[in-house]
C-alpha positions in Angstrom: -69.5 -39.8 -86.8 -68.7 -36.2 -87.1 -71.6 -33.6 -87.1 -70.0 -31.3 -89.7 -69.1 -32.2 -93.3 -65.4 -32.3 -94.3 -63.6 -31.6 -97.5 -61.5 -34.5 -98.9 -59.0 -34.4 -101.7 -59.7 -37.5 -104.0 -57.5 -38.3 -107.0 -59.8 -39.7 -109.8 -57.7 -40.7 -113.0 -55.0 -38.3 -112.1 -57.4 -35.3 -111.5 -57.6 -33.8 -108.1 -61.2 -33.6 -107.2 -62.5 -31.9 -104.1 -65.6 -33.5 -102.7 -67.5 -33.6 -99.5 -68.1 -36.5 -97.2 -69.6 -36.9 -93.8 -67.4 -39.9 -92.8 -64.4 -39.6 -90.6 -62.4 -42.7 -91.2 -60.3 -44.0 -94.2 -62.4 -47.1 -94.8 -65.6 -45.1 -94.9 -64.0 -42.7 -97.4 -63.0 -45.6 -99.7 -66.5 -47.0 -99.6 -67.9 -43.6 -100.3 -65.6 -43.1 -103.3 -66.5 -46.6 -104.7 -70.2 -45.8 -104.5 -69.7 -42.6 -106.3 -66.9 -43.2 -108.8 -66.9 -46.9 -109.1 -63.6 -48.8 -109.3 -61.8 -46.4 -111.6 -60.3 -44.0 -109.0 -57.2 -43.5 -106.9 -57.3 -42.1 -103.3 -54.5 -39.7 -102.7 -53.7 -37.3 -99.8 -56.8 -37.9 -97.8 -56.4 -35.2 -95.2 -58.6 -35.1 -92.2 -57.6 -33.2 -89.0 -59.7 -35.6 -86.9 -58.1 -38.7 -88.1 -55.9 -40.3 -85.4 -52.3 -41.1 -86.0 -49.9 -43.5 -84.0 -48.8 -40.6 -81.9 -52.4 -39.8 -81.0 -52.9 -43.3 -79.9 -49.5 -44.0 -78.2 -48.3 -40.6 -77.3 -50.2 -40.3 -73.9 -49.1 -43.7 -72.9 -45.5 -43.0 -73.8 -45.6 -39.7 -71.8 -47.1 -41.3 -68.8 -44.7 -44.3 -68.8 -41.7 -42.1 -69.5 -42.7 -39.6 -66.7 -43.1 -42.5 -64.3 -39.7 -43.9 -65.2 -38.1 -40.5 -64.8 -39.8 -39.8 -61.5 -38.8 -43.3 -60.2 -35.2 -42.6 -61.2 -35.3 -39.2 -59.6 -36.7 -40.6 -56.3 -34.3 -43.5 -56.3 -31.3 -41.1 -56.7 -32.6 -39.0 -53.9 -33.1 -42.0 -51.7 -29.6 -43.1 -52.5 -28.3 -39.7 -51.6 -30.3 -39.8 -48.4 -29.0 -43.2 -47.4 -25.4 -42.1 -48.2 -26.0 -39.0 -46.1 -27.4 -41.1 -43.2 -24.4 -43.3 -43.4 -22.1 -40.3 -43.3 -24.0 -38.9 -40.4 -23.8 -42.2 -38.6 -20.0 -42.2 -39.2 -19.9 -38.6 -38.0 -21.6 -39.5 -34.8 -18.6 -41.7 -34.0 -16.1 -39.0 -34.8 -14.4 -37.2 -32.0 -15.7 -33.8 -31.1 -12.4 -32.8 -29.7 -11.3 -29.4 -31.0 -7.7 -28.6 -31.7 -6.6 -25.4 -30.1 -4.4 -23.7 -32.6 -3.5 -20.6 -30.7 -4.1 -19.5 -27.1 -3.4 -16.0 -25.9 -3.5 -17.1 -22.3 -0.2 -18.0 -20.6 0.9 -18.8 -17.0 1.4 -15.1 -16.4 -2.4 -14.7 -16.7 -3.0 -17.2 -13.9 -2.8 -15.7 -10.4 -3.7 -17.0 -7.0 -2.6 -20.6 -7.7 1.2 -20.6 -7.6 1.5 -24.3 -6.5 -1.0 -25.5 -9.0 0.7 -23.5 -11.7 4.1 -25.0 -10.9 2.7 -28.5 -11.2 1.3 -27.7 -14.7 4.5 -25.9 -15.7 6.3 -29.2 -15.0 4.2 -30.9 -17.6 5.0 -28.3 -20.2 8.7 -28.6 -19.4 8.6 -32.3 -19.8 7.0 -32.0 -23.2 9.6 -29.4 -24.3 12.6 -31.3 -23.0 11.8 -34.9 -22.2 15.5 -35.9 -21.9 15.8 -33.8 -18.8 13.5 -36.2 -17.0 14.1 -39.5 -18.8 17.8 -39.5 -17.8 16.6 -40.0 -14.3 14.2 -42.7 -15.3 11.1 -40.5 -14.9 8.1 -41.2 -17.0 5.6 -38.8 -18.4 2.4 -38.7 -16.3 -0.6 -40.1 -18.1 -3.2 -37.9 -16.6 -3.7 -34.9 -14.4 -7.1 -34.3 -12.6 -7.9 -30.8 -11.6 -10.5 -30.6 -8.8 -12.0 -27.7 -6.9 -15.0 -25.5 -6.5 -16.4 -23.6 -9.6 -14.7 -20.5 -10.7 -11.3 -21.2 -9.2 -9.3 -21.4 -12.5 -9.3 -25.1 -13.5 -10.1 -24.4 -17.1 -7.9 -21.3 -17.1 -4.9 -23.5 -16.1 -5.7 -25.8 -19.0 -5.8 -22.8 -21.4 -2.5 -21.6 -20.0 -1.0 -25.0 -20.7 -2.3 -24.7 -24.3 -0.7 -21.3 -24.6 2.7 -22.5 -23.2 3.1 -26.0 -24.8 4.5 -26.4 -28.2 2.5 -29.6 -28.8 -1.0 -30.2 -30.2 -3.7 -29.4 -27.6 -7.2 -30.9 -28.0 -10.2 -29.7 -25.9 -13.5 -31.5 -25.4 -16.3 -31.5 -22.8 -17.5 -34.6 -21.0 -21.0 -34.1 -22.3 -19.7 -34.3 -25.9 -19.2 -38.0 -25.6 -22.7 -39.1 -24.7 -25.5 -39.1 -27.3 -28.9 -40.9 -27.7 -27.4 -43.6 -29.9 -25.8 -46.7 -28.3 -22.0 -47.0 -28.9 -21.5 -43.4 -30.0 -19.6 -42.3 -26.8 -17.2 -45.2 -27.0 -16.6 -44.6 -30.7 -15.8 -41.0 -30.0 -13.3 -41.9 -27.3 -11.6 -44.3 -29.7 -11.5 -41.7 -32.5 -10.2 -39.0 -30.1 -7.2 -41.2 -29.0 -6.6 -42.3 -32.6 -6.1 -38.7 -33.6 -4.0 -38.1 -30.5 -1.7 -41.0 -31.3 -1.2 -39.6 -34.8 -0.1 -36.3 -33.4 1.8 -37.5 -30.3 3.2 -36.0 -28.1 0.0 -34.0 -27.4 -2.4 -32.9 -24.7 -6.1 -33.8 -24.3 -8.2 -31.6 -22.0 -11.6 -33.0 -20.9 -13.7 -30.4 -19.1 -16.4 -31.5 -16.7 -15.3 -35.1 -16.8 -17.9 -36.0 -14.2 -20.5 -36.0 -17.1 -19.0 -39.2 -18.4 -16.8 -40.5 -15.5 -19.5 -41.1 -12.9 -19.2 -44.2 -10.8 -20.6 -47.3 -12.5 -23.6 -49.0 -11.1 -24.8 -45.8 -9.4 -27.8 -45.3 -11.6 -31.3 -45.5 -10.0 -32.8 -47.3 -13.0 -32.0 -50.4 -15.1 -31.3 -50.9 -18.7 -28.3 -50.0 -20.8 -26.2 -47.1 -19.6 -24.4 -45.4 -22.5 -22.2 -43.5 -20.1 -20.8 -46.8 -18.7 -19.7 -48.0 -22.1 -18.1 -44.6 -22.7 -16.3 -44.8 -19.4 -15.1 -48.3 -20.0 -13.6 -47.3 -23.3 -11.9 -44.2 -21.7 -10.4 -46.5 -19.0 -9.0 -48.8 -21.7 -7.6 -46.0 -23.8 -5.9 -44.3 -20.8 -4.3 -47.4 -19.4 -5.2 -50.5 -21.2 -3.4 -53.2 -23.2 -2.2 -50.7 -25.9 0.4 -48.1 -25.0 -0.5 -44.4 -25.4 3.0 -43.0 -25.0 3.2 -39.2 -25.4 -0.5 -38.5 -24.7 -1.3 -36.6 -21.5 -5.0 -36.3 -20.4 -5.9 -33.3 -18.3 -9.4 -33.4 -16.8 -11.3 -30.9 -14.7 -14.3 -31.4 -12.4 -15.9 -30.1 -9.2 -17.5 -33.4 -8.5 -14.6 -35.7 -7.6 -16.8 -37.6 -5.1 -18.9 -39.1 -8.0 -16.0 -40.2 -10.2 -15.4 -43.9 -10.7 -12.5 -45.3 -8.5 -11.0 -47.0 -11.6 -10.7 -43.6 -13.2 -8.9 -42.0 -10.3 -6.3 -44.7 -9.7 -2.6 -44.2 -10.5 -1.7 -45.1 -14.1 -4.7 -43.1 -15.4 -4.7 -39.9 -13.4 -1.3 -39.9 -11.8 -1.7 -36.5 -10.4 -4.6 -34.8 -8.6 -4.3 -31.1 -8.2 -6.8 -29.3 -6.0 -7.5 -25.8 -7.1 -8.9 -24.1 -4.0 -10.3 -20.6 -3.4 -7.5 -18.0 -3.4 -6.1 -16.6 -0.2 -5.7 -12.9 0.5 -2.4 -12.6 -1.5 -4.0 -14.7 -4.3 -7.1 -12.4 -4.4 -4.8 -9.4 -4.5 -2.9 -10.8 -7.4 -6.1 -11.8 -9.2 -7.5 -8.2 -8.8 -4.3 -6.9 -10.4 -4.6 -9.3 -13.3 -8.1 -8.3 -14.1 -7.3 -4.6 -13.7 -5.1 -4.8 -16.8 -6.4 -2.6 -19.5 -8.7 -0.7 -17.2 -8.5 2.9 -16.1 -8.1 3.0 -12.3 -7.6 5.7 -9.8 -4.0 5.8 -8.4 -5.0 5.5 -4.8 -6.7 2.1 -5.1 -5.3 -0.4 -2.6 -6.0 -3.9 -3.8 -4.6 -5.3 -0.5 -7.5 -3.7 1.4 -10.0 -4.9 -1.2 -8.6 -8.4 -1.0 -9.2 -8.4 2.8 -12.9 -7.5 2.2 -13.5 -10.3 -0.3 -12.8 -13.5 1.7 -14.4 -16.5 0.1 -14.5 -15.0 -3.4 -13.3 -17.1 -6.3 -11.3 -15.9 -9.3 -14.4 -15.8 -11.4 -16.1 -13.6 -8.8 -13.2 -11.2 -8.8 -13.2 -11.0 -12.6 -16.9 -10.2 -12.5 -16.4 -7.5 -9.8 -13.8 -5.7 -11.9 -16.0 -5.8 -15.0 -19.0 -4.5 -13.0 -16.9 -1.8 -11.5 -15.8 -0.7 -15.0 -19.5 -0.6 -16.1 -20.5 1.4 -13.1 -17.7 3.9 -13.8 -18.9 4.3 -17.4 -22.5 4.7 -16.2 -21.4 7.5 -13.9 -19.4 9.2 -16.7 -16.2 8.9 -14.7 -12.8 8.9 -16.3 -11.4 6.1 -14.1 -12.6 3.3 -11.8 -12.8 4.4 -8.2 -12.8 2.4 -4.9 -16.5 3.3 -4.6 -17.2 1.5 -7.9 -15.4 -1.6 -6.8 -17.1 -1.6 -3.4 -20.5 -1.2 -5.1 -19.6 -4.1 -7.4 -18.8 -6.3 -4.4 -22.2 -5.5 -2.9 -23.9 -6.3 -6.2 -22.1 -9.6 -6.3 -23.2 -10.5 -2.8 -26.8 -9.2 -2.7 -27.6 -7.9 -6.2 -28.2 -4.4 -7.5 -29.6 -1.7 -5.2 -33.4 -1.3 -5.2 -33.5 2.5 -4.9 -37.0 2.6 -6.1 -38.3 0.3 -3.3 -40.4 2.5 -1.0 -40.1 1.8 2.7 -42.0 3.6 5.5 -40.1 5.6 8.0 -40.8 2.9 10.7 -39.6 0.1 8.4 -36.4 1.9 7.7 -35.9 2.5 11.4 -36.5 -1.2 12.2 -33.9 -2.2 9.5 -31.4 0.3 10.8 -31.6 -1.0 14.4 -31.5 -4.6 13.1 -28.3 -4.1 11.2 -26.8 -2.0 14.0 -27.5 -5.0 16.3 -25.5 -7.3 14.0 -22.7 -4.7 13.7 -22.3 -4.1 17.5 -21.8 -7.8 18.0 -18.9 -7.7 15.5 -17.5 -4.7 17.2 -17.8 -5.7 20.8 -18.1 -9.5 21.1 -14.8 -11.5 21.3 -13.8 -13.8 18.5 -16.2 -12.1 16.0 -15.4 -11.3 12.4 -14.5 -7.7 11.4 -17.3 -5.4 10.3 -16.5 -4.1 6.8 -19.7 -2.3 5.9 -23.2 -1.7 7.2 -26.0 -0.7 4.8 -29.8 -0.4 4.8 -30.0 0.0 1.0 -32.4 -2.7 -0.3 -30.7 -5.2 -2.6 -32.5 -8.2 -4.2 -34.6 -9.8 -1.5 -32.7 -8.1 1.4 -33.6 -4.9 3.2 -30.0 -4.4 4.3 -26.9 -6.3 5.3 -23.7 -6.2 7.3 -20.6 -7.4 5.5 -18.3 -9.1 7.9 -15.1 -10.9 7.1 -12.4 -12.7 9.2 -9.3 -10.8 10.0 -7.3 -13.5 8.2 -8.0 -16.4 5.9 -9.0 -19.2 8.2 -8.9 -23.0 7.5 -10.0 -24.0 11.0 -12.7 -22.6 13.2 -12.8 -23.0 17.0 -15.8 -23.6 19.2 -15.6 -20.0 20.5 -15.5 -18.6 17.0 -18.5 -20.6 15.9 -20.4 -19.5 19.0 -19.5 -15.9 18.2 -20.9 -16.2 14.8 -24.2 -17.6 16.2 -24.3 -14.6 18.5 -23.7 -12.3 15.6 -26.6 -13.8 13.6 -28.9 -13.3 16.5 -27.8 -9.7 17.1 -30.4 -8.3 14.7 -33.3 -10.0 16.4 -32.0 -9.1 19.9 -31.7 -5.5 18.8 -35.4 -5.4 17.7 -36.4 -7.0 21.0 -34.4 -4.4 23.0 -35.5 -1.3 21.2 -39.0 -2.2 19.9 -40.3 -4.8 22.3 -41.2 -6.8 19.3 -39.5 -8.9 16.5 -40.0 -8.9 12.7 -39.7 -11.6 10.1 -36.4 -10.1 8.9 -34.6 -12.5 11.3 -35.9 -15.6 9.5 -32.7 -16.3 7.6 -30.5 -15.3 10.6 -32.2 -18.0 12.7 -31.9 -20.6 9.9 -28.1 -20.1 9.6 -27.6 -19.9 13.4 -29.5 -23.2 13.9 -27.6 -24.9 11.1 -24.2 -23.9 12.7 -25.4 -25.2 16.1 -26.6 -28.5 14.6 -23.2 -29.0 12.9 -21.4 -28.3 16.2 -23.5 -31.0 18.0 -23.9 -33.7 15.4 -20.6 -33.5 13.3 -18.0 -31.6 15.2 -18.5 -32.9 18.7 -18.7 -29.5 20.3 -21.3 -30.3 23.0 -21.7 -32.2 26.2 -22.8 -35.2 24.1 -19.1 -35.8 23.4 -17.0 -36.2 20.2 -19.4 -38.5 18.4 -20.5 -38.0 14.8 -24.3 -38.5 14.9 -24.8 -37.3 11.3 -22.5 -38.1 8.4 -22.5 -35.3 5.8 -22.7 -36.9 2.3 -23.0 -33.6 0.4 -20.5 -32.7 -2.3 -17.2 -31.3 -1.1 -17.3 -28.3 -3.4 -20.9 -27.9 -4.4 -22.6 -28.7 -1.2 -25.6 -30.5 -2.7 -26.3 -34.2 -3.3 -29.2 -36.6 -3.5 -29.1 -37.0 0.3 -27.2 -34.4 2.3 -26.8 -36.3 5.6 -27.3 -39.7 7.1 -28.7 -40.1 10.6 -27.3 -42.9 12.7 -29.0 -42.5 16.1 -32.1 -43.3 18.0 -35.1 -41.1 18.7 -33.9 -40.7 22.3 -30.6 -39.4 21.1 -32.4 -37.1 18.7 -34.1 -35.5 21.7 -30.8 -35.0 23.3 -29.4 -33.4 20.2 -32.3 -31.1 19.9 -31.8 -30.1 23.5 -28.2 -29.3 23.0 -28.9 -27.2 19.9 -31.5 -25.4 21.9 -29.0 -24.7 24.7 -26.5 -23.3 22.2 -29.1 -21.0 20.6 -30.5 -19.8 23.9 -27.0 -19.1 25.3 -26.1 -17.1 22.2 -29.4 -15.2 22.4 -28.7 -14.2 26.0 -25.2 -13.1 25.0 -26.5 -11.0 22.1 -29.1 -9.3 24.4 -26.4 -8.7 27.0 -24.0 -7.1 24.5 -26.7 -4.9 23.0 -27.9 -3.8 26.5 -24.3 -2.9 27.5 -23.7 -1.0 24.3 -27.1 0.5 23.8 -25.7 4.0 23.1 -23.4 2.7 20.4 -26.3 0.8 18.8 -28.5 3.9 18.7 -25.5 5.9 17.3 -25.0 3.4 14.5 -28.7 3.1 13.7 -29.4 6.9 13.6 -26.3 7.3 11.4 -27.6 4.6 9.1 -30.9 6.3 8.8 -29.2 9.5 7.7 -26.5 8.1 5.4 -27.9 4.6 4.6 -24.5 2.9 4.6 -21.3 3.1 6.6 -17.8 1.7 5.8 -15.3 0.2 8.2 -13.3 3.5 8.3 -16.4 5.5 9.0 -17.4 3.1 11.7 -14.0 3.5 13.5 -14.3 7.3 13.2 -17.9 7.3 14.4 -17.1 5.2 17.5 -14.2 7.4 18.4 -15.7 10.9 17.7 -19.4 10.1 18.1 -20.2 11.8 14.9 -19.6 11.3 11.2 -18.1 13.7 8.6 -18.7 13.0 5.0 -18.3 14.8 1.7 -21.3 14.0 -0.5 -19.1 13.8 -3.7 -16.3 11.5 -2.6 -17.2 10.5 1.0 -14.3 12.6 2.4 -14.5 15.0 5.4 -16.7 18.0 4.7 -18.9 18.9 7.6 -19.7 17.6 11.1 -23.1 16.6 12.2 -23.3 15.2 15.7 -25.9 12.5 16.3 -27.4 12.9 19.7 -27.7 9.7 21.6 -30.9 9.2 23.5 -32.0 6.4 25.7 -35.7 6.5 24.9 -37.0 3.6 22.9 -38.6 4.0 19.5 -42.2 3.0 18.8 -42.8 -0.6 19.7 -45.1 -1.5 16.8 -43.6 -3.1 13.7 -45.9 -2.4 10.8 -44.1 -4.4 8.1 -40.9 -6.4 8.0 -38.3 -7.1 5.4 -36.6 -10.3 4.5 -32.8 -10.4 4.9 -30.4 -12.9 3.5 -27.4 -14.6 5.0 -25.0 -16.5 2.8 -22.2 -18.3 4.5 -20.2 -17.7 7.7 -17.4 -16.4 5.4 -19.6 -13.8 3.7 -22.2 -12.5 6.1 -25.2 -10.6 4.8 -28.5 -10.2 6.5 
């Protein structure tokens, strides 16, 4: 029932009559017309805006149902697309991550300091270019080449050079690219990689850091499925399994050969093992020349002398040194790189940038100077010692100063006397403090640590003690990295341990007495070095020779050349005995000495 009255158009005997009604439905209108007009009327065009039609009744239902159907179809299509995408991603997981190297600007001319290793790799390239030269003698193509060696020695660089020299497809992948969180992905990627290689044979595959996937099986500490083992098994099958992979050479690089599975190292998989070692003096000189290309250098730079001062540096270290030297030259607004820039870059590589803002008291500076002079005098006066290249009391990193000492030649063997001389050298700083200050500082902490380590190796591993040539401790650390889960194994009783400790103590005590003796006998030279260090803060090898001969140092402030003479008076009186504050010095390895 509507509250307002409505107008209706009623046809009565053909006449259109407008009347009023308060009913809202057609049946009510008919009854209303019958009561008013009787049976003689015709209802025509009964128009009421409030009368419901079929759309009013079914429209909302149609809209709701239609929207639901459309939404369902839309969601279904999205789900189908998502499932397809998931399937594609699942398939992508099994696809090889090996990248084909299209062009490489690196050739064997860019590889220096590894002539023998380069010749071995060059032979592979020659085989791929002219296989008939080898097959006529019945020689077969090596299936794999394993490059092993310490980090930064050029293993990956050799592979890049092969890519630049070879006229065959070259694929590169990292060992970590095989292993994912899903089971079976690694093995699938290995299969896909060799499938692609077979389609493009002859070709080369380079696997960098293969130890990530080639670790010895069964070496895990926990149980359960090991995805790495499945990947390794598939790699073993692909390299030398039932199916032949003729024309595919696998080159792998690692610095953890000790953890690789023996089945991976056997002949038939990796037929050649090339050890890429640290470069010797000639190799370092050649590497310096390679990395000096494109850089503005002074004409008087002697790379042979620089190579002598960088014993134990890898190719990556030398590249970093030359880059740092270029940055230092730019920072100083120089037109060319000088020897001073290279020398500073070497110091930065060993001990870090100079801490010129670190404030030291006069007494601390004096203690450091006499400490470093004590190290240096051992190198200058004690037999079988390394050559002193530089003395500095400029703070760097966590060090208050250091003495750079290197062997006269590259050494592969060390004698007992040479090891004892190194222990004496490490104890020279502490002995100098005892002699001139009647006290010691904590700056000798690392010196004592390294000296004790050398003495322990002499007794327990090298047989250089009265206990005889017996190996009491077996070193299980990595050959190139020097770290492992357990570094040594002890195979002796507690009674033998006491004897070992006694022999180590005897070696250290004897070295300490020798250091005190050398410093006492050369007290004037120690004072001369220390006082010169206090004035100039650092002294090079050439300046040390001049100072020892003329008893004074001449230096130009601009380029360290001769300018003026200043004689340092040598006095026998001791400095103040009190040590207010000590500094911590760092010693790296017997090859690169820094305190």
